[in-house]
N, C-alpha and C positions, 0 to 999 in steps of 0.2 A: 941954379935949377935944373941944369940938363941931367943931371945924375939921378935925383927921383923918377924923372920920365923915361930912362933907359933903366935904372930899374923895374919900373911899373913893366915898360914895353917883356920885359926877360921874364919875370912873371909869368904874364898873359904870355907869352911863346910856353913856358914851364908848364903850365898847367892847360894848354889846350892841347899838349901831349897825352896826357893823362887818358887810358882808356876806359870806357862807361863801365861803369858798375853791373855785374850780371844782374839779371833779375832772377830770383826765387823759381819761376815756373816759367813755360811756354803757353802761352795764351792764344798761338795761334792768330787764324782770322774770328773767332769764336766770339767777340762781341756784334759781327758785321752780320756775321750767319743768323745766329742767337735771336737778334733784331728783327730779321727780314722771317725768319719762320715765325716769329710772332705777331709781328704784324701783318702778312699775306697769307701765314699757314696753308702753303698749298703742298704735294705733294714733294715736288721739286724742291721744295724748303727744308721738308722734315727729312730729305736726304743728302743735301748738302751739310745740315746740322749732323746727321747721324755720321758722314764720312768725317767730317771735322774733327768732333768728339771720339771717334775712334783714333783717328790718329793722334788724338792729344795723348790717347793714352796709351799706347803701342810706341810711340817716340816722344816722352813728356817733352826732353829738353830742359832748361833752367839748369839754374845751381842743385835745386836740390835731386832732377831727375824721376820725379814723380808727378803724377796730371797734377793740375791745379784742384784746391779741394771744388767739392760740389760735382766734379764733370764725371767722374763715376757715377753719380747718386743723376746727374742729368742724362747720361747714356743710357742706364738702366731703365729709367723713367719714359726716356722715349722708346725705347723696346717693349715695355710693357703696354705703351698707347696702341704700338703697332702690332698686340697680340703675341709676342715674343716672351712671354709671360717664366719662364724659365732661364731665360737667358739675360734677362733685364734684373731678377731674382742675383745672378751673378753679378753683375758690375754694382748692385745696393749694395750687398755684402763684400764690395772689394773697396767700396768708399769708407763701409767702418772699419776694416783692417789697415788702411792707408791714412782716415783718420778719427779715431774713437772717439773724439768728443761729436760726432756726427750721429751715432750708436743709438741716443735717446729718439730723435726724430723719425732716422732711416728704419731702424729695426722696428717701428712701429707699423711703418708701412709693408715691411718682409711679411712681417706675422698676419697681414691682411691678406697679402697674395696668397699666401704658402695656405690659406685656409680654404 
């Protein structure tokens, strides 16, 4: 009876030393900041969201070392809402470059903004 217990304990010790799997993307504090922005929608919340998104784009982290899907589009749309249309379009185009599958949706928005 002691041998199975010892083997099980050894297995637990061995697996507890394994490093956690890396994530593909670094989401920073996006979920909390985006929720607060949507919930309260204050200028301070918009600024906090903009800073978080910009940080996620400039220093992406994660295993892929690129911003997570939708982040460039989210930042671009936020900039457009702030009246920074040209800069917003730049980030919308970055989204399409990083994630071509978003082109169908994002390019329609870009086209409307450029008209």
